[in-house]
C-alpha positions as CSV (number, residue, x, y, z in Angstrom):
1,X,69.9,-48.6,-23.9
2,X,69.9,-47.1,-27.3
3,X,67.0,-48.0,-29.5
4,X,69.5,-49.9,-32.3
5,X,69.6,-52.4,-29.3
6,X,66.3,-52.7,-29.2
7,X,64.8,-55.6,-32.0
8,X,61.7,-54.0,-33.9
9,X,58.7,-55.4,-31.6
10,X,60.6,-53.4,-28.7
11,X,61.0,-50.2,-31.0
12,X,57.6,-50.6,-32.0
13,X,56.2,-50.4,-28.6
14,X,58.0,-47.7,-27.5
15,X,57.2,-45.6,-30.5
16,X,53.1,-46.7,-29.2
17,X,54.0,-45.5,-25.8
18,X,55.5,-42.1,-27.4
19,X,52.5,-41.4,-29.7
20,X,50.3,-42.2,-26.2
21,X,52.2,-39.9,-24.2
22,X,53.5,-37.1,-26.2
23,X,55.1,-35.1,-23.0
24,X,57.2,-38.4,-21.9
25,X,58.0,-38.6,-25.8
26,X,59.5,-34.9,-25.2
27,X,61.0,-35.6,-22.0
28,X,62.6,-38.7,-23.4
29,X,63.8,-37.7,-26.5
30,X,64.5,-34.1,-25.5
31,X,64.9,-33.9,-22.0
32,X,68.7,-33.2,-21.9
33,X,68.3,-30.5,-24.3
34,X,66.6,-28.4,-21.8
35,X,68.9,-26.4,-19.2
36,X,66.2,-26.1,-16.9
37,X,62.9,-27.9,-15.4
38,X,60.1,-28.5,-17.7
39,X,57.2,-25.9,-16.8
40,X,53.7,-27.2,-17.1
41,X,52.5,-24.6,-20.0
42,X,55.3,-26.6,-21.9
43,X,53.3,-29.4,-21.6
44,X,50.3,-28.1,-22.6
45,X,51.7,-27.1,-25.6
46,X,53.1,-30.3,-26.4
47,X,49.4,-31.8,-25.3
48,X,47.9,-29.3,-28.1
49,X,50.4,-29.8,-30.5
50,X,50.0,-33.6,-30.6
51,X,46.7,-33.1,-30.8
52,X,43.6,-33.4,-33.0
53,X,43.1,-29.9,-34.1
54,X,45.0,-28.7,-37.7
55,X,45.7,-25.5,-36.2
56,X,46.9,-24.2,-32.6
57,X,47.2,-20.6,-31.5
58,X,49.7,-20.4,-28.5
59,X,50.0,-17.0,-27.2
60,X,53.2,-17.4,-25.3
61,X,56.0,-15.0,-24.1
62,X,59.0,-14.0,-26.5
63,X,61.0,-17.1,-25.7
64,X,59.0,-19.4,-24.4
65,X,59.9,-22.5,-26.3
66,X,57.4,-22.5,-28.7
67,X,59.2,-22.7,-32.0
68,X,61.3,-25.6,-30.3
69,X,58.7,-27.5,-29.1
70,X,56.8,-27.1,-32.7
71,X,59.6,-28.4,-34.2
72,X,60.1,-31.3,-32.0
73,X,56.9,-32.6,-32.3
74,X,57.2,-32.4,-36.2
75,X,60.2,-34.9,-35.5
76,X,58.4,-37.0,-34.0
77,X,55.3,-37.2,-35.7
78,X,57.3,-37.5,-38.9
79,X,59.5,-40.0,-37.3
80,X,56.1,-42.2,-36.1
81,X,54.9,-41.9,-39.9
């Protein structure tokens, strides 16, 4: 089912759930883009990027998807207003 098939209250409910569980939001919205199973440290990054801290430092190996996860976080937060 696409978001276009949902009525306004259903879309708002879905958005609220995504904001309450950002890891699930990333899995649902972007999971099809991932070739591999999401590693546990990605869940930690997602939680940190959606958290209350204004700045987050993530020391991870090159190619660990830090920028991709940050871009996806920005997209979710921008869409949520």
